[in-house]
N, C-alpha and C positions, 0 to 999 in steps of 0.2 A: 747082637740083639736076638733074644729068644723068639720062638714062634709066637708065644703068648704076647710078648711085648710088641711084636710087629702087628698083630691083630688089633691090639688096643690103640696103637698109633694110627693105623688106617681108619679105625672107627672115629677117633677124635678128628681126623682130617675131614671125614665125611660129614660129621656133625657140624664142623665149622663151615664147610662149604654150603651146607643146607641153610645154616643161619644167615650167611651172607646173601644167599639167593632169596630167602624170605624177606630179609631187610631191604633188598633192592626193589622188591615189588610191593612191599607193605606201604600203605598210605602214611604220610608224615603225620605226626601228632598235631592236633589242632592247636594253634597258638592261643594263648590266653589273652582275651581282649584287654587292652590297656586304656584306662580313662585318659581323656585329653581335656585340657582347659579349652573352653569355648572361645575365650577372648585372650589375646596376647597381653603381656605386661604393658601397661600404658605409659606414655611419655608424660612429661610435666604438663599439668593443667588438664589432664584427662582422667576419667574414671574407667574402671574395668568391670565388665559383667562378671558375676560371681557364680559360675557354674562350670562343671566338667561333665563329660558324657562318654559313654562307651559307644564307639562308632558303629559296631556291627549291629544291624537291625536284629533284635533279639525277641524270640517267641518261645514259649514253653511247648512241651510236647502236646499239651492239650489245646494248643492254638491260642491261648490267651497271652497277652503281653507279659514279658518278664518285668519284675520290679513291683513296687507297691502301687496299687491302683486306688481309685477313689473309694471303693468299698472298704479296702484295708484301712485307709486313713479315717474313714467314718467310724469304723469299729475301734481302732486304737484310741481315738480321742472322744469316744462316746458322744457322737453328735446326735442330736434329736432327729426323729424321723421326718419331721416337717421342716421346710426351709422357706418360710413365707416372705421374709423381708426382701425387698428388691432394691436395696441400697446400691448406689453407683460406686464401684471400686475402680479407682484409676490406676493405670500402670504407666509409670514414667520410664522411658526406655530410649535408647539411641538407635537410629537407622530404621529402615523399613523391613518388615517381615511379610513378603508378598503372599505366602500361602497360609498366613496365620489363621484366617477364618476357617479354611478347609481342614487344617490340622486340629483346630479346636473342635470342629464338628466330628472328626474321627474319634477324638478322645471322649467326648460326651456320649456319643453313640455306643462306644465300647462299654462304658460303665453305667448305661441306662439313665443318663442325665438328660433333662429336657433340652431341646435345641436352643442355641444362643447365637442368633444371626443378626446381620444388618437388617434383614427384612422384617424380623419380629421386634426390632428395637432393643434387643438385649446386648448386641455387640456394636461397638463403634470404634473406628480407627481414624486418627487425624494427625496432621503434622504439628510441629511445636507451636504454631500460631493458632491452632484449632480448626484449620480448614481440612476438608477431605482430600484436597489436591493443591499443589503437587506434594507427593510424599517424598521423603529423603531417599537416597540410594540404599540398597539392601546390603546386608552384611551377614555372612553365614553364622558367626558366633552370636551376635546380638539377636538375630532372628530366632536362633535356638533358645536364647534366654527369654524372648517374648513368648515363645510357645510354652515353655515351662511355667512362666508367670500366669498366663491365662488358664492353663490346665490346673494349677494349684488353687487359684481362686475358685474355679468351677467345682473342684473336689470339696472345698470348704463351704461354699455357698452356691448351690446350683441355681438359686433364684435371683442372685445378684446380677445386676447389669455391669458390663465390663467396658471401660473406656480406655483405650490404648493411645497414648500420646507419644509420637515418635520424634525424637530430636534429630537435628541435622548432623550431630556428631556427639561423641561422649565427652565433650568439653564441659567444664564446670558451668559456664554461662548457658549453653544450650539445654543441658539437663535441668538446670534451675528454671528455665522458662517452661519446660514441659510440666514441671510441678505446678507452676502458677496456672497454666492452661487447664490442667486437669481439674483444679479447684474451681476455676471460672466456669467450666462446663458442667459442674454439678457433682463432682466426686466428693464423697464424705470420708472416704478412706483412700489414701494413695500409697501404693507399694513401690519400693525402690530396691531393685536387686543389683546394686552396683556399689562400688566403693573405691576409695583411695586413701593412702596414709594421710591422717589429719595434718593440716599445715595452716599457716596464716593465710595463704592464697585460697585454700578451699573454704576456710571459715568465713571469708568475705561474702559468701553466698548463703550463709546460714538462714537469713530471713526468709528465703524462698521455701524453706522446709518448716515454716511456722505460720499456720493459718488458723485463726479462731474457728471453732466448730468443725475442724477437720482432723482426723487421725492420720499421722504420717508414720509409716512402717518401713523399716530399713533392714536389709541383711547386715549381719555383724561382721562378715568377712570370711574368707576361706583359707587363711594361712595360719590358723591357730593363734597361740598367744604371742602377740607382737604389739607394735604401736597401734593405738586405737584407729579405727577406720571411720572416715567421713563418708556420708552424712550420718552413719549410725551413732556416732559419738555425741551428736547434738542432743541437748536436754529435751527438745521438743519431739524427738523421735522415739518410737518404740523399737529398740534394737533387738533383733531376733537371731539367736544362735541356732546351732544345729545338733541333732542327736542321731544315733544309730538305732533304728527301730527293729525289733525282733519279736516273733511270736513266743509266748511263754505260757503254755497251758497250765502250769502249776501255780500261776499267780491269779488272784481274784480278777484282775483286769484282763488277763489273757494276753498281755503284751509286756515287754520290758524295753527299757531304753537306757542308753549310756551316752556320754558326751561324744559327739562326732569329732575325730581327731583334727579336722580342719576348721572346726567352729571358731570364729574370730572372737577374741577377747583382748581387752587391754585397758590401760589406765590413761585417761586423757592427760595431755600436757598443757591443755588450754582451757577446757570447759570446767567451770566451777562445779563443785559437788552439789547436785540438786538436793533440796531438803528432804525429799522423799526417799533418797537412797542412803542407807546407813552402814554399808560395809566399811570396815575399819582400816584396811591396808592400802587404800587408794584415796588420796586426799582430794582428787577431782572426780569427774564423771567416770563411772565404770561401765564397760560394755561386756555382757549383754543384759537384757531385761528378762526375756522369756525365750523359749526355744521350741522346736518341733522337728520332725523327721527331715533329714538333709542328705540321705543316702539312698541310692537305687530307687528313684521314683520313675514310674513308667510314663512316657509321653510319646506322642506321635509327631514325627518331624520328617516330612516327605523328602526334604533336601538331603537327609542322611539315610534314606532308604526305608523309612517307615518307623516302626516302633523301636525305641531305644531306652536306655536308662540314663537318668541324669542325677547329679548330686550337687550339693552346695547349699549355702544359706539363702541362695536365690530361689530355692524351693520352699524353705521354711517361712521366709518373710511373706510372700504372697499368700501362703496358706493361712497364716495368722491374720493377714489383712482380710481374707475372705471370711474368717470366723468372726472378726469384729463386725463386718457387714451383716453377717447372719444373725448376730446377737441382737440386732435392733438398736444398738447403741453406737452406731457409727458416728464419729465426730465428737461424741462426748467421752469416749474412751481415750484416756491419755496415760502417759507413763506413771504418773502419781497414783492413778486409780488402780493400776495393776499391783503396785506394792501394797496398797491398802487391802487388797484381796489376795494376798500371797498364799493363804491356805487353800484357795480354790484351784491351785495348780498342783500337778503331780510332781513331787520333788524327784530330781534325777541325781543319784548319789554315786555313780560309778563312771569311770573313764576320765580322760584328760585330753587336752589339746596342745601339749607341749611338744613342738617339733624336735627338741633335743633329747627327749626321753620322758619317762613317767614322772613329770613334775619337777625335774631337775632345774629347769630354767626359772621357775618361780619358787624354788625351795619347798615344793610340796604344798604351796599355798592355794587357797580357793581361787586365786586369779587364773590358774590354769588346770586345777584338779577339781573334778566334781565331788561334792560331798553333801551331807545333810544341810539343809537351809540354802541360802543364797550362795551361788558360785558364779564366776564370770563366764565360763564356757556355756552353761545352760540357763543362767539367770535364776528366776524364781521356780523354773520347772517348765513342764509342758501342759497344754490345755487338758482340762477334765470337763468335757462339755463346753458350755459357753459361760459358765458362772464367773470366770475370772475377768470377763470383759464387760 
């Protein structure tokens, strides 16, 4: 080996050693947070909450929570400056959320919304029979779901009163009773952020989601294009899909949306085609009807460390429920009316919810691919103010 070659060889060894030394003392790269489902897959006769969350409490460098906040949603959906209606929005949910009122207070304070407390009569939490006690046992995932629900109702309608009815379990019968109790206690809109594959067993409880003078709003599901989800598939329910929201300074609206990949859609195997729904490739009820943001919503959940981001049609459904309460037409707004006002919604024309690929599962059809006009992942589109309700 020549002198020059020996010098080069020694230099390479030195560089390698230095690299090893630096690597040994360098901090490990931060792991990318992975979203988790809040509720496990349910067994027979049970419904599942429809949300996922990023477990690391997340804050931006400016100190504000990461994710879309109430102000972002108000801007994206062109909400009016005033929110006078004080309609009661019911939340049908399983299990207790012990810190719900405190987490709601943190959310509303962060975004400059007026307090909503038990003391001022804005907030009320009861068991499935309508009593303040005893409340059911707590559950981490369902409590997170409750927190997301009340936060999204607050963002949509800061002046609405919130009634949370907690079921003893996520069973069909218990959650059906929470629905009836919410209506009995004065809710004119009831939001339901849960679902299960439609079946004869689930449809036996359909009557509990049909109340004259009450608007029932349900998440469409979080597993993309698949079998229709109950109770969203019921003709009496406003089924709400999900979108991905993004800022778009080049558009007149300032925002852009596409179909959220998890947004539930499907063609019912049981429910007859409602006369107000005229899509041609599903002979029975098609899910969904409308949609709204379902990804990266900021919420405060103390049991997970504080601020985090949540995703799911369990965000879009309570948000739409709050808008209906804010519109002053709570109870009179029904699915048929939405289709009669289809042009009042912003059409979502991009994205898909096909788990197997970009429209392969449905042959590129509107049942799993967003496009001009009605499509199943996003329905008629997203709210443009309150005109559609």
